[in-house]
C-alpha positions, 0 to 999 in steps of 0.5 A: 324627472322629479321636482324638488321642493325648491322647484315646486316653490318657484313654480307656485310663485310664478303662478301667483305672479302671473295671476296678480299681473292678469288681475291688475291688468283687468281690474278696471274693466267692469263686468269682465269675467276672468276664469282662473284655472288653478287645477284640482290638486290639493287646493293650495293655489286655489285657496291662495288666489281666493285669499288674494282676491278677498284681501286686495280686491274685496268689494271690486270682485265677485268670486265664484266656482267656475263651471263644473262641467268645463273645469270640475273643481279646477277653476275660479270665476272672477267677476269684476264689479 
């Protein structure tokens, strides 16, 4: 089964909505670590997630690459300050 561009777009938007919801629910818990699994792919979702974190949460979060041994390049670790 092949996915259309519209289906890819909808999937991408769903992933971003879910990410935003999770961050909003956890942003008040200082010291909490959240591993965001975005997959390796072409880096589109990873880059967008990191841009959102920098733009909307700036000084409230620290952004790191998650453990390479566990996720390779497919995850970002977000530490709530």
